[in-house]
N, C-alpha and C positions, 0 to 999 in steps of 0.2 A: 363718500365712501364710508361704509361701516367701519368701526374702530379705524379711523383715519390715521395713516402713517405718512407723515409729511416729509420729514427730513431723514438724513442718513443714519443719525444717531437712534431715532425711533425704530427705523427698519432693523438696525443692527441689534437693537435690544429685543426685538421680536424673534429674530433667528437665534439669538443666544439662549432664549427661553423655549426655543423650539414650539412656538405657540401655533397650534393647529388653526386658530382662528383667522390667521392671515393667509392660509393656504389658498391660492388662486387669486390672491389680490396683488401680488407681485412675485418675481423670481429673483433669486440670488445668483449671480454668476461669479465664479471664482477664477480669477486671471491665471493663477498657478496651474490650475488643472484644466482649464478651458471647459468646465462643467457648469451647468446651471441647475439649481435645486429649488424645491418648494421651501418656504420658511420653516417648516417642522421637520426637516431632513434630519435623521439621527446621527449623521456623520459629524466629526469634530467640526466645531465652529471655526471658520476660517479667520485669519487675521484681518482686521479692518482694511488694512493698505492693499489687500488682495481681492477685495470685494466691490463689485458694482451691481446695483439693483436696476432691474428693468421692469416696466409696467406690464409687458406681455412676454410670453415665450418666444413669439415671432420676433420681438426685438433682440432677444438673446440669440436666436438663430441667426439673425442678420449680422450680429457682431461676431459670429464664429464660434459660439459655444454649443454644446450638445446637452441633451437631457441626462440627468443622473440616473444611473441604472439601479440605484438603491432606493430613491424615493419616488421616482416616476412622477415628476411634477405635472405632467399632463393628466394624470389620474385625479388631480384635485377637483372639487366642485368648482363651477364657473364663478367669476368674480361678481360680487354683488353690485359692483360699480355701474354695470350696464343698465341696471334697473333705476338705480339711484340717480345716475346722471341722465340728462335729457340732451347733451350736446351732440354735435355731428359724430365725434368718435364712437360714443355709445350707440347711436343710432346705426352706424355702420357695423359695429360688432354684432348687434341683433340681427341685421340682415345678412351678414356673412354666415352666421350660425344657421340661418334659414336656407342657405344654399344658393344665394342670389349670384354669387360670382361664377359658381359652376354652371348656372342656367343662362345668365345674361351677360357674364364677363364684367370687368371693371367698368366699362362705359354704362352698362346697366345699372350697376350699383351707384355710380356717380349721378346718373340721371335721377334715380330715386331720391338722392339727397340733394338735388339742385346745384351740383358742381360739375365743372369739367374733370375728366380723368386726371389730368396733370394736377389740377389744383387739389383734388381730393388726395392724391398720392402725397403732395407736400404737407397738406394738413395732418394727415394720419401719421406720416413720418415724424413730424415734429411733436405730436401729442402722444403717440404710442411707441415711436422707436421703429416702426415698419410701415410699409405701404400696404394697400389692399391685397395685392397679390401675395405677398409674404405672409399677411395675416390669414388669408384663405388657406395657404399651404400649411400654416401651423395648425389651423382647424382640422384640415384633412389629416394630418399626422396624428392629432389627438383622437380623432375617429378611428382611424386605423388601429391604433394602440388599444382603444377601448374594445373594438370588435376581436381584435386578435387575442386579447387577455380574457374577454368576457364572453365569447361565444366560440363555436366550433366551425364557423363558416370557413369555407376554403379561402385560401390567400387571394385567389382570383376574385372571388365574390367580395372579399374585404376591400380590395382595391377600388372596384367600381361603387361599392356602398359608400366608401369615404369620399368619393367624388374625384378619384384619380382618373386620367384619361387612359392609363394602360397599366398593366401589371408591373412593368419595369420601372415606371415612374414612382409607383408606390414603393417598390423595393428600395429604389435609390433614396427616397425621401426618408423612409424608416431607418435606413442605415445611417444617414447623415444626421438625423435628429436624435436618434437614441443610440447610436453606435452599435446596433445589433440588426441582424437580418430578421425579416418578419418571423421566421420559424424559431429563431432564438428567443425572441420577445414572448412568443406563445408559450414556450417552455416555463417562463417565469410566472405563469398564472397561479401557480400553487403558493408562491410567496406573496402575492398581493391580496389574496382573499377575494378576488373577483371573478372567479371562474363561472362557467355556465352551470345552470341548475338542471340536474337530471340528464337523461341521454341527449346526444347531439340531435339537434333538429333535422328532420330528413326532408323537409319541405323547402324548395328554393325560395329565397326571399323571406325566410323566417329567422327570427333572432330571439334569444332568451338571455337576458344579462341583467346585472345588478346596477342600480343607479345610484351613485355616490351623493351624498348630501351632508350639510353641517347640521348636527343635532343640537337641541332637541327638535323633533318633528311631531306636531299635532296631526298624525295620520288619521285618527278617529274622526276628528273634525272635518278634515278635507274629504274623506270618503262619505261622511254624512252629508255635506254640502252637495256632492255629486248625486247622491241617492235622492236627494229631495227634488232635483231639477232634471234627472235623467229622462230623455225622451225615449219611450219604448221603441225598439227596432233599431234606433241609432246608437243608444247608450245602454248600459246595465251597470249598476252599482250595488255592492254589498257592503258590510260593515269593515270588510278588509280588501276590497278590490274595486276597480272601475275599469270598464272597457268600453269601446266605441268604434264605429266605422267612421272613416274621414276621407274626404276627397283630396288628393294631391296631385301635384303636376304629372306624375308617372301613371296615375290610375288609383283606384281605391285601395285604402289600407285599413287594416284592423289592428288594434293594440289593446293590451290589458295591462294595467299596473296593479300589482298586489303586494301585500306585506306579509312576510313570514314571521315565524315565532321569534326569530332574532332581531326583529324590527328592521330588516333589510327590505328595501323596495326592489321588486323584480319588474322588469319590463319584457312582456312577450309581444311580438309583433309579426305581422305578415304583411308584406308589401307587393305591389305589382311590378314595380321597377326598383332595382337596387339602389338607384340614385336618391330614392326617397327616404332611405334609412336614417342617414345623418340628420337631415332636417326634421324627421319625426322624432328623433331623440331630443332635439332642441325644443319642439313643441311640447313634448311630454314634461320636460323640466319646467317650462313655463307654466304649464297647467297646474303642476304641483308646487311651484315656487321653490324649486330645489336649490337655486343659487343664492337664496336669501341667506343672511347672517343672523340667525335667531338670538344668539347671545348678545349681539350688539343691540338688537331691537328691543329685547326683553329688558336689558340694562338701561336703556334710555327711557323706556316707558315707566320702569319701576322707580325713576327719580321723583315721580309724582304720587304721593301717598294715596290719592284716590284710585290709582290703577295697580297698586301692589297686589290687592287680592285677585284681580282679574288675571294678571300675569302669573301669579302663583298657581291659579287654578288651571290655566291653559298655556303652559310654557311652549315656546316654539310654534305659536300659531302661524298659519300661513294665509296668504291671500291668493285664492285660486285664479289662474290665468285662463285664457281662452284657446280652443283648438283651431278656430278660424276666425279672423277678425270680422268678415262680412256676416257670418252666422251670428257672431256675438252682438252686432248692432240690431239685427232682426229680433233676436231673443230678448234684448233689453227693451225694445219698443213694444213688443207684445206683452211684456210683463208690467208695463206702466199701468198704475192705478188698479191693479188686481192682484189677488193672492198668488203666492207661489204656486199652489195646486191648481188654480185656474189657468195660470200661464202655461204650466205644463200640459194641461189638457188642449189648450189652444194650439200649442206647438206640436202635440202629438197628431191633431187632426190635420194640420198644415202638412206635416211630414208624410203622413200616410196618404194624403190626396196628391201631393206634388213631389215627394222624395223619389229618388231613383232607387229601385229595388234591385238588390245585387242578385246575380244568378251565376255565381261563380262555381266552376267545377269543384267537387268535394275534395280533391287532392291539394287544393290551395289552402286547406286548413280548416279548422273549426270556426275561426273568426270570420272568414269570408265565404262561408257556406250561403246557400241560397236562403232567402228570407230576411236578410239584413237590409237596412235601409241607409241611404246617404241623405243628409239634410238637403232640402230643395236648393237648386241653384237660384241665384238672384234673378236671372232671367224668368225662370218659372214662377217665382213669387210676384214679379212685376206684372206678368201677363195674366196669371190665373189666381192670385192671392186674394182678390176681391171676391171670388167665387167661394171661398173656403173660410176666410176670416169673419168673425162675428164681432159686433161691438159698433160703436159710434162711427159713422161714415168718414168723419174727419180722420180718425185714427187709422182707419183702414187705408185711406189715401196717402196717409203720411208713411205707412209702412211699405206699400207698393211703390210710392215715389222714391223712397230711400233705396229699395231694391233696384229699381231702374237705374238710379243714378250709380249705384255700384256696378251694375251690369254694363253700362255703357262708358264707364270710366270718368263720368263727370265728377263723381265723389271717389276719392281714393281713401283706403282704410288699411294700413299695414303695421306691422310691428316696428318699422323703422320710421314711422312719422314723428315729426316734431309735436311734442304734447300740446302746446298751445295752438299751433296751427290746426291740429286735428280738432281741438275743442271748438274753434272758431268755424271750421267747415261743417261740423255737425250742428252747431247752433244755427247757421244759415239755412239748414233744412227744415221745411214745414214739419211741425208736430215733434221736434226734437228740442227738449229744454235742458236745463243745467243738470238735472239729476242723471238723464240719460247719457249726455255727453261725458260727464265725469265718470260715470260707471263704466263706460266703454274704455275710457282712458285707463281706469284702475285695471281692467281685465284684460285689454289688449296690450298696452304698452308695460304693464306690470309697474305703473307709477306707485311709488311707495307713500306718496304723500297727498292722498285724496280723502277728503271728508265729504260726506253726503248729508248735509243738514236738513234736506227735505225728506229724508227717508224716515218714515214713522217708526219702523222697527229699530232703527239706530237711535232715534231720540228716546224711545222707550227704554232701551238698554242704558242709555246715558242716565236717564232718571233713576233707574233702578240701581245704578252704581254710585249715586251721590253726585253725579254731574248735572250741569243745567239741561233741562228737558226741552227748552225752546231753541229754535234754529240760531238766532243771533247770538245769545250768550254762549251756546255750545261751540259755535264757530270761534268766538273770541277765546273761549278757554282752550280749545283744541289747538290753537296756534302755538302753544308751548310745547306740544309734542312733535312739531316738524323736525325732520322730515319724514316722520313715520306715521302720518295720520291714516294711511290705509290700514295699517295694523291695528291702530286704535279703532278704526271702523269695524274691523273683524271682531275685536273684543267686544265692543258695544252690540253688535249683532247677536253674539253668543250670549250676552247678558240679558237680552230682551226677554221679559216675562211672557210674551206671547208665543204660542206654539207656531212653527214655521208655516203651517197650512193657513194661519190666520193673519199672517203679517202682510200688510199692504203698503204700498208706496204713495207718496203724494204725487199729484200731477206734476209732470215736467214742465 
């Protein structure tokens, strides 16, 4: 965990200093008031003998505490631990945020993780202080709070968007967790600074809210990354915004993330099914790496003199995540051995030929209007990809073969995968080498400790920064930056003297 806090004394020093760096990493429960807070809560620091620390808000809920009305701990950015860690608990938290419990229940979550429901409940309770149902319930409460404070959605829409099965269940949970009715919680929006932007949305299934994150944030860099790789029709990027269409369980969605003059990130989205709103927010946070702890990462990398200029030039660098794991694998395979521009051209042709063209009624909003495209399904690529793709026959067979394996389920690829198991499964596929497997792990799982020594641009950036420019010595040098080698990679890509349009990758 970034800025690791291991024992009671370290955590107590953090809350005494009201250190915002620890928000989202643990909660402080006060026995005398039966309230739990984020570490930076401005209230008077409680006496040590009255304090219990919990790893998650769900654990505090289970122990009989309710959220502080003053600091609203559920409003903190998510814990960076779920990316840094690769154990079952972290994988479960990523899947819960993706809405797996709402769609498949605890048995579905357990099956994805390779456990029985009973054993998974025991494991998560021992590790996080709460079982999967309680963790999912806490996530629904967090989502409800976010939508009540950050949007003008009707309470009924908030309930179903957050994953509750009924309005009454939502009302009861919000009262229990926050000690306030949903309407009372909404009235507090002015004190949180998280209110909706502009007039209330009039389109059902539409939200407009502010995304919290830990600063600094290299927003310019991540928008530029998106712009260089945006597939026309599916995605659109500017220097201050990124939008795209995406296929989700309830139907097509559209979202846009933009930065305003105050450096706040706004999410606008239109969904077909309200139940997709909460998973969509989780996806967007992964795409923009918003749960990272940039101060911890920058501090760790700056311990090495060679990297000080890179960190000083780009504080708060992020590693972009993926919108869809299956799509990410296809994009990575298409991009092997060719330039970023050539990969974008190939993906554009593939999408125009095989993608699903949206023909939504105009009242569903600007984003879902006719003319947008959804990235092709894996079945479509498996069946017709060879008609569209150009290049070596072996590479085309590899791409269509991977798509077929994803389509029939013989290859699984999710945000809840075990990292090494995912890598082994990908390497077992024809045409997928270490570069592709590790790049996918970096982008899909948000693994913070991936180095791609076979990447030409990365090695060029290393040489330009005074680091070894050859794969083996660079790998050996980079070991000292663990567990942040993905962020080292991002800095080295940024430092590459080649223009993005001319960057190529070695054969996987």
